[in-house]
N, C-alpha and C positions, 0 to 999 in steps of 0.2 A: 774464121769457123768453117767455111765452105772446104778449105783447103786441108784443115785437120782431119775432117770428116771422111776426105779421099785418102787419108792415111800420109800425108804426108806429115815429115819430122817439124819440130820447130825450126832447126836451122836451114833446112829448106823455106819454109815458109818466110822467114825474115829475107832471105836471100831475093827470094821472087817477089815479095812485096816492097821492099827497099827500109826495111825497119830493122831497129836492135832487136837481138834476141832477147833482152830483157822484156822488152815490148809486147813480142808475142807470147811470151812466159806470162806477163800480168794479164792480158787478154784473156787468155786460155782459163787461166786461174779465177778470174771475173765471171767466166761464161759459165764454169763449172759451179760455184757459187750461187749465180743467182739468176743464170738463164740471159734471153735475150735483153732482160733490163739492165743487166750486169754491164751490157755494151755502150752503155748511155756515158756519155760523158760525165766526170765527176767534178765536184768545184776544184779550182785551181788554188794554188800557194798564192801568197802575196795579198798585198792590201785590196780591200775591196774596192769597185769603181764609185766614185766621189759624185761623177755628172751622170745623169742619164741621157746617153747617146740620143734617144726619141727625142728628148726638148731640144737639142742641138738641130736634128734635123728638121723639127718641127718650127723653130727660128729660120732655118736657112731659106723654106718654102715662103717666108713671108718676104716682101720686096725691102731692099734697106732704105732709110728715112730720104726722102728727095735732097735734103740738106748735103748728105754725103758726096751728090752727084756721080753715083755708081748705077748701074743695071742690076747687077748680080752682088751678090757678097763672094769675100776672099775668105780663106780660112783666118788671116791675120785681121782683118776688118770685122768679121762675127764674133772672134773670140775677144779682141777689144769690147764689143758691143756687150756681149754677155759676161766680161771680168773672169774670163779662163783663158787657160793656154791654148797657142794656134795648134800645136800637136794634137790636144784633144779633141777639136777641131776637125782635124784632118784625119783622125782616126776613126771619127763618127760618120764622118762622110765615105771612108774606106768600107765601114763595115755594113752601111746601108746602100751603096753605090750611088751616092749623090756627086752630082760634077754641076755646080751651079753656071759653071761658064759654058755650058752647052745647053741648048737651048731643048726644052721637055725634059730634064733628068732629074 
């Protein structure tokens, strides 16, 4: 929006910030219609998330049971424990920047 206010064309803005022309057009349309609130992310298409990533992170912060003989969770081990997919655990860790194999993270 700042580049548009400086008088740049949509094509120039798209090239400068590395997005497509339709993206620039969409953002300018949303800004024109709703102002600053129109620039907030909107709901994405697709199936809604089934597992709360905060719960995965909370489970990660609890130490694994002693019977497993490990010092920290792996994504596969935690996934098996929570009965969810290991990719879901990995996604949650990425989203929150959790790295259980590193001390103090």
